[in-house]
C-alpha positions as CSV (number, residue, x, y, z in Angstrom):
1,M,-2.3,-15.4,29.9
2,L,-2.5,-12.4,32.2
3,R,-5.7,-12.3,34.1
4,V,-6.8,-10.0,36.8
5,V,-10.2,-9.8,38.5
6,D,-12.5,-7.3,40.0
7,L,-12.1,-7.5,43.8
8,G,-15.4,-5.7,44.6
9,V,-16.2,-2.4,46.2
10,D,-13.7,-0.5,48.3
11,A,-15.4,-0.1,51.6
12,R,-13.1,2.7,52.9
13,A,-14.9,6.0,53.3
14,T,-14.7,9.2,55.3
15,S,-17.2,11.8,56.4
16,S,-16.2,13.9,53.3
17,D,-17.9,11.3,51.2
18,A,-21.4,12.1,52.5
19,S,-22.4,14.1,49.4
20,L,-21.5,11.2,47.1
21,R,-23.3,8.8,49.3
22,R,-26.5,10.9,49.2
23,I,-26.4,10.9,45.4
24,A,-25.7,7.2,45.3
25,A,-28.6,6.5,47.6
26,L,-31.0,7.7,44.9
27,Q,-29.6,5.2,42.4
28,P,-30.3,1.6,41.8
29,P,-28.1,-0.5,44.1
30,A,-26.4,-2.4,41.3
31,R,-24.6,0.3,39.3
32,H,-21.5,-1.0,37.7
33,F,-19.1,1.3,35.9
34,L,-16.8,-0.3,33.2
35,F,-13.8,1.8,32.2
36,V,-12.3,0.9,28.8
37,T,-9.9,3.7,28.1
38,G,-8.6,6.7,30.0
39,P,-6.3,9.7,29.7
40,F,-2.6,9.3,30.5
41,G,-2.0,9.3,34.3
42,P,-3.9,8.4,37.4
43,F,-7.2,10.1,36.6
44,T,-9.3,7.0,36.0
45,S,-8.1,5.3,39.2
46,L,-8.9,8.5,41.1
47,L,-12.4,8.7,39.5
48,A,-13.0,5.0,40.4
49,R,-12.0,5.6,44.0
50,E,-14.5,8.5,44.2
51,L,-17.3,6.3,42.8
52,R,-16.5,3.4,45.1
53,R,-16.7,5.7,48.1
54,A,-20.3,6.2,47.0
55,G,-20.9,2.5,46.9
56,V,-20.5,2.0,43.2
57,R,-18.7,-1.0,41.6
58,C,-15.9,-0.1,39.1
59,T,-13.9,-2.3,36.8
60,R,-11.2,-1.4,34.3
61,V,-10.4,-3.3,31.0
62,L,-6.7,-3.5,30.6
63,L,-5.8,-3.4,26.9
64,N,-2.0,-3.0,27.2
65,G,0.8,-2.5,29.7
66,G,0.3,1.2,29.7
67,D,-3.2,0.7,31.2
68,V,-1.5,-1.4,34.0
69,I,0.8,1.6,34.8
70,D,-2.2,4.0,35.0
71,W,-4.7,1.7,36.8
72,G,-2.8,-1.2,38.4
73,L,-4.0,-4.8,38.5
74,A,-6.8,-4.7,41.1
75,R,-10.4,-4.6,40.1
76,A,-9.5,-5.1,36.4
77,V,-9.8,-7.6,33.7
78,A,-7.3,-8.0,30.8
79,Y,-8.3,-8.3,27.2
80,T,-5.5,-10.1,25.3
81,G,-7.3,-11.1,22.2
82,A,-7.2,-9.6,18.7
83,R,-9.2,-6.5,17.8
84,A,-11.5,-8.6,15.6
85,G,-12.9,-10.4,18.7
86,W,-13.3,-7.3,20.8
87,A,-17.0,-6.6,20.1
88,A,-18.1,-10.1,21.1
89,W,-15.9,-10.1,24.2
90,I,-17.0,-6.7,25.5
91,R,-20.7,-7.6,24.8
92,A,-20.4,-10.8,26.8
93,R,-18.7,-9.0,29.7
94,M,-21.2,-6.2,29.8
95,I,-24.0,-8.8,30.1
96,R,-22.4,-11.2,32.5
97,E,-21.1,-8.5,34.8
98,Q,-24.4,-6.5,34.6
99,V,-22.6,-3.3,33.6
100,T,-24.8,-0.2,33.8
101,D,-22.3,2.5,32.8
102,L,-19.5,2.7,30.3
103,V,-16.6,5.2,30.7
104,V,-14.3,6.0,27.8
105,F,-11.7,8.6,27.0
106,G,-12.6,9.9,23.5
107,D,-15.0,8.3,21.2
108,S,-12.8,7.5,18.2
109,H,-10.3,4.9,19.4
110,P,-11.2,1.6,17.8
111,Y,-11.8,-0.1,21.2
112,C,-14.0,2.8,22.3
113,V,-16.1,2.7,19.1
114,G,-16.8,-1.0,19.6
115,A,-17.5,-0.6,23.3
116,I,-19.9,2.4,22.7
117,D,-21.7,0.5,20.0
118,E,-22.3,-2.5,22.3
119,A,-23.3,-0.2,25.2
120,C,-25.8,1.6,23.1
121,R,-27.3,-1.7,22.0
122,Q,-27.8,-2.6,25.6
123,N,-29.1,0.9,26.6
124,L,-26.3,1.5,29.0
125,R,-25.2,5.0,30.0
126,V,-22.1,6.1,28.0
127,H,-19.9,8.7,29.6
128,V,-17.2,10.1,27.3
129,L,-14.3,12.1,28.7
130,E,-12.1,14.4,26.6
131,E,-9.8,17.3,27.0
132,G,-11.6,20.5,27.8
133,Y,-13.4,22.4,25.1
134,F,-12.4,25.5,27.0
135,R,-8.8,25.2,28.2
136,P,-7.1,25.4,30.6
137,N,-8.9,24.5,33.9
138,W,-11.6,22.4,32.3
139,I,-12.1,18.8,31.1
140,T,-15.0,17.6,29.0
141,L,-17.7,15.1,30.0
142,E,-20.5,14.3,27.7
143,R,-23.1,11.5,27.3
144,G,-22.7,9.4,24.1
145,G,-20.0,11.3,22.3
146,V,-17.9,14.5,22.0
147,N,-16.9,16.9,19.3
148,G,-18.6,15.8,16.0
149,C,-20.8,13.4,18.0
150,S,-21.7,15.9,20.7
151,R,-25.3,16.2,21.8
152,L,-25.0,20.0,22.3
153,P,-27.7,22.1,20.7
154,R,-27.2,23.0,17.1
155,D,-29.7,25.9,17.2
156,P,-28.2,29.3,17.9
157,L,-31.4,30.4,19.5
158,A,-30.7,28.0,22.4
159,Y,-27.5,29.8,23.1
160,R,-29.0,33.3,22.7
161,W,-31.5,32.4,25.4
162,A,-28.8,31.2,27.7
163,A,-26.7,34.3,27.3
164,A,-29.2,36.1,29.5
165,R,-30.3,33.3,31.8
166,Q,-27.3,31.0,32.2
167,P,-25.0,32.3,34.9
168,P,-21.3,32.2,34.2
169,R,-19.1,29.7,36.1
170,Q,-15.6,30.6,37.3
171,P,-13.2,27.6,37.6
172,A,-10.4,27.1,40.1
173,V,-7.3,28.1,38.2
174,L,-4.8,25.4,37.8
175,G,-1.1,25.7,36.8
176,S,0.5,24.3,33.7
177,A,0.5,20.5,33.5
178,H,2.8,20.2,30.5
179,A,5.7,18.7,32.4
180,A,3.4,16.3,34.2
181,L,1.7,15.2,31.0
182,T,5.1,14.6,29.3
183,M,6.0,12.3,32.2
184,R,2.6,10.5,32.1
185,I,3.0,9.8,28.4
186,F,6.6,8.5,28.9
187,L,5.5,6.2,31.8
188,Y,2.5,4.9,29.8
189,F,4.6,3.9,26.8
190,V,7.3,2.3,29.0
191,G,4.5,0.2,30.4
192,F,3.1,-0.4,26.9
193,Y,6.4,-1.9,25.6
194,A,7.1,-3.8,28.8
195,G,3.7,-5.4,28.5
196,L,3.9,-6.6,24.9
197,P,4.6,-10.2,26.0
198,F,1.3,-10.2,27.9
199,F,-0.7,-8.2,25.3
200,P,0.7,-9.5,22.0
201,A,-2.4,-8.8,19.9
202,F,-2.9,-5.2,20.9
203,K,-2.1,-2.7,18.2
204,Q,-2.0,1.1,18.7
205,P,-4.3,2.9,16.3
206,Y,-1.5,5.2,15.1
207,A,0.0,5.5,11.7
208,Y,3.4,5.6,13.4
209,S,4.6,3.5,16.3
210,P,4.9,5.1,19.8
211,L,8.6,4.6,19.7
212,R,9.0,6.4,16.4
213,Q,6.8,9.2,17.6
214,G,8.8,9.5,20.8
215,L,12.1,9.7,19.0
216,A,10.6,12.3,16.7
217,H,9.5,14.4,19.6
218,M,13.0,14.1,21.1
219,R,14.5,15.3,17.8
220,K,12.1,18.3,17.8
221,Y,12.9,19.1,21.4
222,V,16.7,19.0,20.9
223,A,16.4,21.1,17.7
224,R,14.3,23.7,19.5
225,R,16.7,23.9,22.4
226,L,19.6,24.3,19.9
227,S,17.5,26.7,17.8
228,V,18.2,24.5,14.7
229,G,15.8,25.0,11.8
230,A,13.4,27.0,13.9
231,R,10.4,28.5,12.0
232,R,9.5,31.8,13.6
233,A,6.3,33.8,13.1
234,P,6.6,36.8,10.8
235,A,6.1,40.3,12.2
236,P,2.4,40.6,12.9
237,A,0.2,42.5,10.5
238,A,-3.4,42.4,11.8
239,D,-4.9,43.7,8.6
240,R,-3.2,41.1,6.4
241,D,-2.7,37.8,8.3
242,F,-4.9,34.7,8.3
243,L,-3.9,32.1,10.8
244,V,-4.3,28.3,10.0
245,L,-4.4,26.0,13.0
246,L,-3.3,22.4,12.1
247,Q,-4.5,19.3,13.9
248,R,-2.1,16.6,15.1
249,P,-1.5,14.0,12.3
250,G,-3.8,11.0,12.8
251,D,-6.2,13.0,15.1
252,S,-9.8,11.8,15.0
253,Q,-10.8,15.4,14.2
254,I,-9.1,14.8,10.8
255,V,-9.8,11.1,10.1
256,R,-13.4,11.0,11.6
257,H,-14.8,14.5,11.8
258,S,-13.6,16.2,8.7
259,P,-13.7,15.8,4.9
260,F,-9.9,15.3,4.8
261,R,-8.0,12.1,5.2
262,T,-4.8,13.7,6.4
263,V,-3.4,17.0,7.6
264,A,-1.4,17.3,4.4
265,E,-4.7,17.2,2.4
266,M,-6.1,20.0,4.5
267,I,-3.0,22.1,3.9
268,D,-3.3,21.5,0.2
269,V,-7.0,22.6,0.1
270,V,-6.4,25.7,2.3
271,M,-3.3,26.9,0.4
272,S,-4.9,26.4,-3.0
273,S,-8.0,28.4,-2.0
274,F,-5.8,31.1,-0.5
275,A,-3.7,31.4,-3.7
276,R,-6.9,31.7,-5.9
277,H,-9.1,33.9,-3.8
278,A,-7.2,35.8,-1.1
279,P,-6.4,39.5,-1.7
280,P,-2.9,40.0,-3.1
281,A,-1.6,41.6,0.1
282,A,-3.0,38.9,2.4
283,R,-0.6,36.5,4.2
284,L,-1.1,33.0,5.5
285,V,0.5,31.9,8.8
286,I,0.2,28.1,9.3
287,K,0.8,26.9,12.9
288,A,1.7,23.3,13.7
289,H,-0.2,21.5,16.5
290,P,1.7,21.6,19.8
291,L,1.8,17.7,19.9
292,D,2.8,17.3,16.2
293,H,5.6,14.8,16.2
294,G,7.2,16.2,13.0
295,I,7.4,12.9,11.1
296,E,5.2,14.4,8.4
297,R,7.3,17.3,7.1
298,H,4.6,20.0,6.8
299,D,7.3,22.6,6.4
300,R,8.6,21.0,3.2
301,Q,5.1,20.5,1.8
302,I,4.2,24.2,2.5
303,D,7.4,25.5,0.9
304,Q,6.8,23.4,-2.2
305,L,3.1,24.3,-2.5
306,A,3.9,28.0,-2.0
307,S,6.3,27.9,-4.9
308,A,3.9,25.9,-7.1
309,L,1.0,28.2,-6.4
310,G,3.0,31.4,-6.8
311,V,2.6,32.7,-3.2
312,Q,6.2,32.5,-2.0
313,G,6.8,35.2,0.6
314,R,3.1,35.2,1.6
315,V,3.0,31.9,3.5
316,A,4.8,31.1,6.7
317,F,4.9,27.9,8.8
318,V,5.5,28.2,12.5
319,E,5.9,25.6,15.2
320,N,6.6,27.1,18.6
321,A,5.1,30.6,18.6
322,P,2.6,31.3,21.4
323,L,-1.0,30.9,20.1
324,G,-2.2,34.0,21.9
325,G,0.1,36.4,20.0
326,L,-0.8,34.8,16.7
327,L,-4.5,35.1,17.4
328,E,-4.2,38.7,18.3
329,A,-2.5,39.5,15.0
330,A,-4.9,37.5,12.8
331,Q,-7.8,39.0,10.9
332,G,-9.2,35.5,10.4
333,V,-8.6,31.9,11.6
334,V,-9.0,28.7,9.7
335,T,-9.3,25.4,11.6
336,V,-10.8,21.9,11.2
337,N,-12.0,21.5,14.8
338,S,-9.4,23.0,17.1
339,T,-10.1,24.3,20.6
340,G,-8.0,27.2,19.3
341,G,-11.0,28.1,17.3
342,L,-12.9,28.8,20.5
343,A,-10.1,31.0,21.7
344,A,-10.3,32.9,18.4
345,L,-14.0,33.4,18.7
346,E,-13.6,34.6,22.3
347,L,-11.3,37.3,20.9
348,G,-13.9,38.2,18.3
349,K,-11.9,36.8,15.4
350,P,-13.7,35.6,12.3
351,T,-13.2,31.8,12.3
352,I,-14.1,29.1,9.8
353,A,-14.3,25.4,10.9
354,L,-13.6,22.9,8.0
355,G,-14.7,19.9,10.1
356,Q,-17.5,19.0,12.5
357,A,-17.0,21.6,15.3
358,I,-19.4,22.3,18.1
359,Y,-19.0,26.0,17.4
360,D,-19.7,25.8,13.6
361,L,-23.0,27.7,14.0
362,P,-24.5,30.6,12.2
363,G,-23.5,33.7,14.1
364,L,-20.4,32.1,15.5
365,A,-18.3,30.6,12.7
366,H,-18.1,31.8,9.2
367,Q,-20.7,30.1,7.0
368,G,-19.9,31.4,3.6
369,G,-17.3,28.7,2.5
370,L,-13.5,28.9,2.5
371,D,-13.1,30.7,-0.9
372,G,-15.2,33.6,0.3
373,F,-13.6,33.7,3.8
374,W,-10.4,35.5,2.6
375,S,-12.2,38.6,1.3
376,A,-15.3,38.7,3.5
377,P,-14.8,36.8,6.8
378,E,-17.8,36.9,9.1
379,P,-17.1,38.0,12.7
380,P,-18.8,36.2,15.6
381,D,-21.7,37.7,17.5
382,P,-20.3,38.4,21.0
383,T,-23.7,37.9,22.7
384,L,-24.2,34.6,21.0
385,F,-20.7,33.5,21.9
386,E,-21.2,34.3,25.5
387,G,-24.4,32.3,25.6
388,F,-22.6,29.5,23.8
389,R,-19.6,29.5,26.3
390,R,-21.9,29.6,29.4
391,T,-24.0,26.7,28.0
392,V,-21.1,24.5,27.0
393,I,-19.4,25.0,30.3
394,A,-22.6,24.3,32.2
395,L,-23.5,21.1,30.3
396,T,-20.2,19.6,29.4
397,Q,-17.2,21.0,31.3
398,V,-15.8,19.9,34.7
399,N,-13.2,22.0,36.5
400,G,-9.9,20.2,36.6
401,A,-7.1,18.6,34.5
402,F,-6.1,15.1,33.7
403,A,-2.3,15.2,34.0
404,S,-1.5,17.0,37.2
405,R,-2.3,15.4,40.5
406,K,-4.2,18.4,41.9
407,G,-6.2,18.8,38.7
408,A,-7.0,15.1,38.4
409,R,-8.3,15.0,42.0
410,L,-10.5,18.0,41.4
411,A,-11.8,16.6,38.1
412,A,-12.4,13.2,39.5
413,A,-14.6,14.6,42.2
414,G,-16.6,16.7,39.8
415,V,-17.0,13.9,37.3
416,A,-18.1,11.4,40.0
417,R,-20.9,13.8,41.1
418,R,-22.1,14.3,37.6
419,V,-22.2,10.7,36.5
420,L,-24.0,9.6,39.7
421,E,-26.7,12.2,39.1
422,V,-27.5,10.7,35.7
């Protein structure tokens, strides 16, 4: 059985660590951060290094070989048991190791859910990381949960007050991290498969294996390069087009924070409503999620539904068209809980959220139901949106990015300052 142990606090520090040390000096001396999951790449190890410089103990739970690639073996402990024993194991470790803070990436992974539940029972601080609500240049850090579990205010008046009193924050602008993210994901799953003999009981919480997803992404990439079967957006018509933003299949925004079980079910509901209630001249443009692997053939489902519903020629499915252009051309946007919905609101586009979105508030998102959205979409209040944007950034966003080295360093420093202040 693979076993690695926490080797204690890294004593190396420089004069640049003074601000972190001042914050840490105000904290109880025995803070211990336990990392359970993290984004692809070096971010969690960089964050732990920042925390150790402030005199804080950090330990990572290794669940599979991909975690070893991202973190290493030092200051870590491996869990090699079945998922059924996870809750008891993590509870005992939290108590025995006197853990004070839990750090997770996302709040819907089965191991995260179990760890958060145990941490809450023990009144530990729970720090949840996620991709930025406002992208690029931001990542999300919240206490307790994100998205549908966020603690952000649900009263629009709180954001209207902030519009006048909360100053805007301008982030350092970071370059695209798409290539870096692709490499991080590739290396993680190389480690995942190489580590299977050491983590035989670990199961990825995906409907499709990482290998199958990877092969599907490769097929899509080759097809796109060869322009085979490409679905291009129709010529824009701002007074006719409604844009539908799909989630990635298996995304927690679908399975945990929406009334739908699958993306296919969401497509069925939206297209059926469109066929029954949209004006005859309206068109529906359905955009795939950028990370959709393509295993579930949404294109075929949409073609079949369009024929069955009598809306052939009024519905288009696109995969690779830039989001900005589609948003500009749309008179309304339909989403479950996509960050693209925030981009739509920023452009003043009427937007309806079918799931539990932080922006599904009166005055921001359409509140009249999907059937009424096609004929009378409610536009967002720009003053309310500005207050919302400033508040969300101030309370939950940290400048940086997970995938790129520059962005990860910047984000790690910012997250370390925030969690040490709690």
